[in-house]
VEXNU-118489 format. One record per atom (N, C-alpha, C): atom name; residue in one letter; chain; x, y, z. Coordinates in Angstrom, 1 decimal, decimal comma. Each point is the difference from the previous one (the first is absolute). Layout:
% residues N
CA	A	A	X	Y	Z
...
This chain:
% residues 134
N	M	A	-26,1	18,9	33,6
CA	M	A	0,8	0,1	1,2
C	M	A	1,3	-0,8	-0,3
N	A	A	1,1	0,5	0,4
CA	A	A	1,3	-0,6	-0,2
C	A	A	0,2	-1,2	0,9
N	D	A	0,8	-0,9	-0,5
CA	D	A	0,4	-1,2	0,9
C	D	A	0,8	0,6	1,1
N	K	A	-0,2	-0,6	1,2
CA	K	A	0,6	0,5	1,2
C	K	A	1,5	-0,1	0,0
N	H	A	0,6	-0,9	-0,9
CA	H	A	1,4	-0,2	-0,1
C	H	A	0,6	1,1	-0,9
N	E	A	-0,7	0,6	-0,9
CA	E	A	0,5	1,0	-1,0
C	E	A	0,6	1,2	0,7
N	K	A	-0,7	0,4	1,1
CA	K	A	0,5	1,2	0,7
C	K	A	1,4	-0,2	0,6
N	K	A	0,4	-1,2	0,1
CA	K	A	1,3	-0,3	0,6
C	K	A	1,2	0,1	-1,0
N	L	A	-0,3	0,2	-1,3
CA	L	A	1,0	0,0	-1,0
C	L	A	0,8	1,3	0,1
N	K	A	1,3	-0,1	-0,1
CA	K	A	0,8	1,2	0,0
C	K	A	-0,1	0,8	-1,3
N	P	A	0,1	1,3	0,0
CA	P	A	-0,2	0,8	-1,2
C	P	A	1,2	-0,3	-1,0
N	P	A	-0,2	0,3	-1,2
CA	P	A	1,1	-0,2	-1,0
C	P	A	1,3	0,7	0,4
N	S	A	1,1	-0,6	-0,3
CA	S	A	1,3	0,6	0,4
C	S	A	0,4	1,1	-1,0
N	G	A	-0,5	-0,2	-1,3
CA	G	A	0,5	0,9	-1,0
C	G	A	1,3	-0,3	-0,6
N	E	A	0,7	-0,9	0,6
CA	E	A	1,3	-0,5	-0,5
C	E	A	-0,1	-1,3	-0,8
N	P	A	0,8	-0,2	-1,0
CA	P	A	0,0	-1,3	-0,6
C	P	A	0,3	-1,2	0,9
N	S	A	-0,7	-1,1	-0,1
CA	S	A	0,4	-1,2	0,8
C	S	A	1,2	-0,6	-0,5
N	I	A	0,2	0,1	-1,3
CA	I	A	1,2	-0,6	-0,7
C	I	A	0,3	1,0	-1,2
N	R	A	1,3	0,1	-0,2
CA	R	A	0,5	0,7	-1,2
C	R	A	1,1	-0,8	-0,5
N	V	A	0,0	-0,3	-1,3
CA	V	A	0,9	-1,0	-0,6
C	V	A	0,3	0,4	-1,5
N	V	A	1,3	-0,2	-0,4
CA	V	A	0,4	0,2	-1,4
C	V	A	-0,2	-1,3	-0,7
N	M	A	-0,6	0,0	-1,1
CA	M	A	-0,2	-1,2	-0,8
C	M	A	1,2	-0,4	-0,8
N	M	A	0,4	-1,2	0,1
CA	M	A	1,3	-0,5	-0,6
C	M	A	-0,3	-0,9	-1,2
N	P	A	1,0	-0,3	-0,8
CA	P	A	-0,1	-0,9	-1,2
C	P	A	-0,5	-1,4	0,4
N	R	A	0,4	-0,5	1,1
CA	R	A	-0,5	-1,3	0,4
C	R	A	-1,5	-0,1	0,2
N	D	A	-0,7	1,1	0,1
CA	D	A	-1,4	0,0	0,2
C	D	A	-0,8	0,1	-1,3
N	T	A	0,6	-0,1	-1,1
CA	T	A	-0,7	0,2	-1,3
C	T	A	-0,6	-1,3	-0,5
N	N	A	-1,1	0,1	-0,8
CA	N	A	-0,6	-1,1	-0,7
C	N	A	0,6	-0,1	-1,4
N	G	A	-0,6	-0,8	-0,8
CA	G	A	0,5	-0,2	-1,4
C	G	A	-0,2	1,2	-0,9
N	E	A	-0,8	0,9	0,4
CA	E	A	-0,2	1,2	-0,8
C	E	A	0,9	1,2	0,4
N	G	A	0,8	-0,2	1,1
CA	G	A	1,0	1,0	0,4
C	G	A	-0,6	1,0	1,0
N	T	A	-1,2	-0,2	0,5
CA	T	A	-0,6	0,8	1,0
C	T	A	0,0	-0,8	1,3
N	I	A	-0,3	0,6	1,1
CA	I	A	0,0	-0,6	1,3
C	I	A	-1,2	-1,0	0,1
N	F	A	0,4	-1,2	0,4
CA	F	A	-1,0	-1,1	0,1
C	F	A	-1,0	0,3	1,0
N	G	A	-1,3	-0,2	-0,3
CA	G	A	-1,1	0,3	0,9
C	G	A	0,1	-0,7	1,3
N	G	A	0,5	-1,2	0,0
CA	G	A	0,1	-0,8	1,3
C	G	A	1,0	0,7	0,9
N	V	A	1,0	0,7	-0,5
CA	V	A	0,9	0,7	0,9
C	V	A	-0,8	1,2	0,7
N	I	A	-0,8	0,6	-0,7
CA	I	A	-0,8	1,1	0,5
C	I	A	-1,0	-0,5	1,0
N	L	A	-0,6	-1,1	-0,3
CA	L	A	-1,0	-0,6	1,0
C	L	A	0,7	-0,4	1,3
N	S	A	1,2	-0,5	-0,1
CA	S	A	0,8	-0,3	1,2
C	S	A	0,3	1,2	0,8
N	L	A	0,4	1,1	-0,7
CA	L	A	0,2	1,3	0,7
C	L	A	-1,3	0,5	0,7
N	I	A	-1,1	-0,1	-0,7
CA	I	A	-1,3	0,4	0,6
C	I	A	-0,2	-0,8	1,3
N	D	A	0,2	-1,3	0,0
CA	D	A	-0,2	-0,8	1,2
C	D	A	0,9	0,5	1,1
N	Q	A	1,2	0,2	-0,3
CA	Q	A	1,0	0,5	1,0
C	Q	A	-0,4	1,3	0,6
N	A	A	-0,4	1,0	-0,9
CA	A	A	-0,4	1,3	0,5
C	A	A	-1,2	-0,1	0,9
N	A	A	-0,9	-0,8	-0,4
CA	A	A	-1,3	-0,2	0,8
C	A	A	0,4	-0,6	1,4
N	Y	A	0,9	-0,9	0,0
CA	Y	A	0,5	-0,6	1,2
C	Y	A	0,6	1,1	0,9
N	V	A	0,8	0,8	-0,5
CA	V	A	0,7	1,1	0,8
C	V	A	-1,1	0,8	0,6
N	E	A	-1,1	0,3	-0,7
CA	E	A	-1,0	0,9	0,5
C	E	A	-0,8	-0,8	1,1
N	A	A	-0,3	-1,3	-0,3
CA	A	A	-0,7	-0,8	1,0
C	A	A	0,7	0,0	1,4
N	V	A	1,3	-0,2	-0,1
CA	V	A	0,8	-0,1	1,3
C	V	A	0,0	1,4	0,6
N	R	A	0,0	1,1	-0,8
CA	R	A	-0,1	1,3	0,6
C	R	A	-1,3	0,2	0,7
N	Q	A	-1,0	-0,6	-0,5
CA	Q	A	-1,3	0,1	0,7
C	Q	A	0,0	-0,7	1,3
N	N	A	0,4	-1,2	0,0
CA	N	A	0,2	-0,7	1,3
C	N	A	0,9	-1,2	-0,2
N	H	A	1,0	-0,2	0,8
CA	H	A	1,0	-1,0	-0,3
C	H	A	-0,6	-1,4	0,3
N	H	A	-0,1	-0,8	-1,0
CA	H	A	-0,4	-1,4	0,0
C	H	A	0,7	-0,7	-1,1
N	R	A	-0,2	-1,3	0,0
CA	R	A	0,3	-0,8	-1,2
C	R	A	-1,3	0,0	-0,9
N	Y	A	0,3	0,4	-1,3
CA	Y	A	-1,2	0,1	-0,9
C	Y	A	0,3	-1,0	-1,2
N	V	A	-1,1	-0,5	-0,5
CA	V	A	0,0	-0,8	-1,2
C	V	A	-0,9	0,7	-1,1
N	T	A	0,5	0,0	-1,2
CA	T	A	-0,8	0,6	-1,1
C	T	A	-1,1	-1,0	-0,3
N	V	A	-1,2	0,6	-0,1
CA	V	A	-1,2	-0,8	-0,3
C	V	A	-0,4	0,3	-1,5
N	S	A	0,1	1,2	-0,4
CA	S	A	-0,4	0,3	-1,4
C	S	A	0,5	1,4	-0,4
N	F	A	0,0	0,1	-1,3
CA	F	A	0,2	1,3	-0,7
C	F	A	-1,3	0,3	-0,7
N	K	A	-0,5	1,2	0,1
CA	K	A	-1,1	0,3	-0,8
C	K	A	0,5	0,5	-1,3
N	E	A	-0,8	0,1	-1,0
CA	E	A	0,4	0,3	-1,4
C	E	A	1,2	0,9	-0,1
N	V	A	1,0	-0,5	-0,8
CA	V	A	1,2	0,7	-0,4
C	V	A	0,0	0,2	-1,5
N	E	A	0,1	1,3	-0,4
CA	E	A	0,0	0,3	-1,4
C	E	A	1,2	0,9	-0,2
N	F	A	0,9	-0,4	-0,9
CA	F	A	1,2	0,8	-0,3
C	F	A	-0,4	1,0	-1,1
N	H	A	0,2	1,3	0,4
CA	H	A	-0,3	1,1	-0,9
C	H	A	1,2	0,5	-0,8
N	E	A	1,2	-0,2	0,5
CA	E	A	1,2	0,5	-0,7
C	E	A	1,1	-1,1	0,2
N	P	A	0,8	-0,1	-1,0
CA	P	A	1,2	-0,9	0,1
C	P	A	1,0	0,6	1,0
N	V	A	0,9	-0,9	0,5
CA	V	A	1,1	0,4	0,8
C	V	A	1,2	-0,4	-0,7
N	F	A	1,1	0,9	0,0
CA	F	A	1,2	-0,3	-0,7
C	F	A	1,2	-0,1	0,9
N	V	A	1,0	-0,7	-0,4
CA	V	A	1,3	0,0	0,7
C	V	A	0,4	1,4	0,3
N	G	A	0,4	0,2	1,3
CA	G	A	0,5	1,3	0,4
C	G	A	-1,1	0,9	0,6
N	D	A	-1,3	-0,4	-0,2
CA	D	A	-1,0	0,8	0,6
C	D	A	0,0	-0,2	1,5
N	V	A	-0,3	1,0	0,8
CA	V	A	-0,1	-0,1	1,4
C	V	A	-1,5	-0,2	0,4
N	L	A	-0,3	-1,1	0,6
CA	L	A	-1,4	-0,3	0,4
C	L	A	-0,2	0,5	1,5
N	S	A	-1,0	0,7	0,2
CA	S	A	-0,4	0,4	1,4
C	S	A	-1,4	-0,7	0,2
N	L	A	-0,1	-0,7	1,1
CA	L	A	-1,2	-0,7	0,4
C	L	A	-0,6	0,6	1,2
N	Y	A	-1,1	0,6	-0,1
CA	Y	A	-0,7	0,6	1,2
C	Y	A	-1,1	-0,9	0,5
N	A	A	0,0	-0,3	1,2
CA	A	A	-1,0	-0,9	0,6
C	A	A	-0,7	0,7	1,2
N	D	A	-1,3	-0,2	0,0
CA	D	A	-0,8	0,6	1,0
C	D	A	-1,0	-1,1	0,5
N	G	A	-0,2	-0,1	1,3
CA	G	A	-1,0	-0,9	0,6
C	G	A	-1,4	0,6	-0,3
N	T	A	-0,9	-0,7	-0,6
CA	T	A	-1,3	0,5	-0,3
C	T	A	-1,1	-0,6	0,7
N	K	A	0,2	-1,2	0,5
CA	K	A	-1,1	-0,7	0,7
C	K	A	0,6	-1,0	1,0
N	A	A	-0,6	-0,1	1,2
CA	A	A	0,4	-1,0	0,9
C	A	A	-1,2	-0,8	0,4
N	G	A	0,1	-1,3	-0,1
CA	G	A	-1,1	-0,9	0,5
C	G	A	0,6	-0,6	1,3
N	R	A	-0,7	-1,0	0,5
CA	R	A	0,5	-0,5	1,3
C	R	A	1,4	-0,7	-0,1
N	T	A	0,2	-0,8	-1,1
CA	T	A	1,3	-0,6	-0,2
C	T	A	0,6	0,4	-1,3
N	S	A	-0,6	0,9	-0,7
CA	S	A	0,6	0,4	-1,3
C	S	A	0,3	1,4	-0,2
N	L	A	0,9	0,3	-0,9
CA	L	A	0,3	1,4	-0,4
C	L	A	0,0	0,1	-1,5
N	T	A	-0,6	1,1	-0,5
CA	T	A	0,0	0,3	-1,4
C	T	A	1,0	1,2	-0,2
N	I	A	1,0	-0,2	-0,8
CA	I	A	1,0	1,0	-0,3
C	I	A	-0,1	0,4	-1,4
N	H	A	-0,1	1,3	-0,3
CA	H	A	0,0	0,5	-1,4
C	H	A	1,4	0,4	-0,3
N	V	A	0,5	-0,5	-1,2
CA	V	A	1,3	0,3	-0,4
C	V	A	0,0	0,7	-1,4
N	R	A	0,6	1,1	-0,1
CA	R	A	0,1	0,8	-1,3
C	R	A	1,5	-0,1	-0,4
N	V	A	0,2	-0,3	-1,3
CA	V	A	1,4	-0,2	-0,5
C	V	A	0,2	1,1	-1,1
N	C	A	1,1	0,8	0,3
CA	C	A	0,3	1,1	-0,9
C	C	A	1,5	-0,2	-0,5
N	A	A	0,2	0,4	-1,3
CA	A	A	1,4	-0,2	-0,5
C	A	A	0,5	1,4	-0,4
N	R	A	1,2	0,3	0,5
CA	R	A	0,7	1,2	-0,5
C	R	A	0,9	-0,5	-1,1
N	R	A	-0,1	0,5	-1,1
CA	R	A	0,7	-0,5	-1,2
C	R	A	1,5	0,4	0,0
N	R	A	0,8	-1,0	-0,3
CA	R	A	1,4	0,2	-0,1
C	R	A	0,4	1,0	-1,0
N	L	A	-0,6	-0,1	-1,2
CA	L	A	0,3	0,9	-1,1
C	L	A	-0,6	1,4	0,1
N	N	A	-0,9	0,1	0,9
CA	N	A	-0,7	1,3	0,3
C	N	A	-0,4	0,1	1,5
N	P	A	1,0	0,3	0,8
CA	P	A	-0,3	0,0	1,5
C	P	A	-1,1	0,9	0,4
N	D	A	-0,4	1,0	-0,8
CA	D	A	-1,2	0,8	0,4
C	D	A	-1,3	-0,7	-0,3
N	E	A	0,0	-1,1	-0,7
CA	E	A	-1,2	-0,7	-0,3
C	E	A	-0,2	-1,1	1,1
N	N	A	-1,2	0,1	0,6
CA	N	A	-0,4	-1,0	1,0
C	N	A	-1,4	-0,5	-0,3
N	V	A	-0,1	-1,3	-0,4
CA	V	A	-1,3	-0,5	-0,4
C	V	A	-0,5	-1,1	0,9
N	K	A	-1,3	0,0	0,1
CA	K	A	-0,6	-1,1	0,8
C	K	A	0,0	-1,2	-0,9
N	V	A	0,6	-1,1	0,5
CA	V	A	0,1	-1,3	-0,7
C	V	A	-1,2	-0,9	0,2
N	T	A	-0,3	-0,1	1,3
CA	T	A	-1,1	-0,9	0,4
C	T	A	-0,4	0,3	1,4
N	E	A	-1,0	-0,6	0,5
CA	E	A	-0,4	0,0	1,4
C	E	A	-0,8	-1,3	0,3
N	A	A	0,0	-0,3	1,3
CA	A	A	-0,7	-1,2	0,4
C	A	A	-0,4	0,0	1,5
N	D	A	-1,0	-0,7	0,3
CA	D	A	-0,3	-0,2	1,4
C	D	A	0,4	-1,4	0,4
N	V	A	0,8	-0,1	1,1
CA	V	A	0,5	-1,3	0,4
C	V	A	-0,6	-0,3	1,4
N	I	A	-0,5	-1,2	0,1
CA	I	A	-0,7	-0,4	1,3
C	I	A	0,9	-1,0	0,7
N	F	A	0,3	0,3	1,3
CA	F	A	0,8	-0,8	0,9
C	F	A	-0,9	-0,5	1,1
N	V	A	0,4	-1,2	0,5
CA	V	A	-0,6	-0,4	1,3
C	V	A	1,1	-0,1	1,0
N	S	A	-0,2	0,4	1,2
CA	S	A	0,9	0,0	1,1
C	S	A	-0,1	-1,5	0,6
N	V	A	1,2	-0,6	0,1
CA	V	A	0,0	-1,4	0,5
C	V	A	1,0	-0,1	1,2
N	D	A	-0,2	-1,1	0,8
CA	D	A	0,9	-0,3	1,0
C	D	A	1,1	-0,9	-0,5
N	H	A	0,9	-0,6	0,8
CA	H	A	1,1	-0,8	-0,5
C	H	A	-0,5	-1,4	-0,5
N	N	A	-1,2	-0,3	0,2
CA	N	A	-0,6	-1,2	-0,5
C	N	A	-0,8	0,2	-1,3
N	G	A	0,0	1,2	-0,4
CA	G	A	-0,8	0,4	-1,2
C	G	A	-1,5	0,2	0,2
N	K	A	-0,4	0,1	1,2
CA	K	A	-1,4	0,2	0,4
C	K	A	-0,3	1,5	0,0
N	P	A	-1,1	0,4	-0,6
CA	P	A	-0,3	1,5	0,0
C	P	A	-0,2	0,5	1,5
N	I	A	0,6	1,2	0,2
CA	I	A	-0,1	0,7	1,2
C	I	A	-0,5	1,4	-0,2
N	P	A	-0,6	0,7	1,0
CA	P	A	-0,4	1,4	-0,2
C	P	A	1,1	0,9	-0,4
N	V	A	-0,2	0,9	-0,9
CA	V	A	1,0	1,0	-0,4
C	V	A	0,3	1,0	1,2
N	F	A	-1,1	0,4	0,6
CA	F	A	0,2	1,0	1,1
C	F	A	-0,4	-0,5	1,3
N	G	A	-0,3	-1,2	0,2
CA	G	A	-0,5	-0,6	1,2
C	G	A	-1,5	0,2	0,1
N	D	A	-0,7	-0,6	0,9
CA	D	A	-1,4	0,1	0,1
C	D	A	-0,4	0,9	1,1
């Protein structure tokens, strides 16, 4: 039986939460995009989706396993798709999928990575509050 909060999640929008061109400032020592830059974008895309689900202040609690399948290069356009997958009383789990449209081959669109990001809804004092009310 599904958690009573899950039925309150909005359906996927189908639109990217974030779309961004990767720039030279984002590279690591090997000349590809630094993984930490992509992790930051995942966190931001997940936040955009969390607020779309219900407007609150959210704090990131955890990232579930992140495995990079493909490198990202300068000039690639990253699209980050985020969907709410689970709602607890004070938490939201957001699944983020990261795809890269290659600068040198715009017809090539590859999945770079994906992750589940868990947020907790908090008040102005940082105390957990219900995501959807009780």
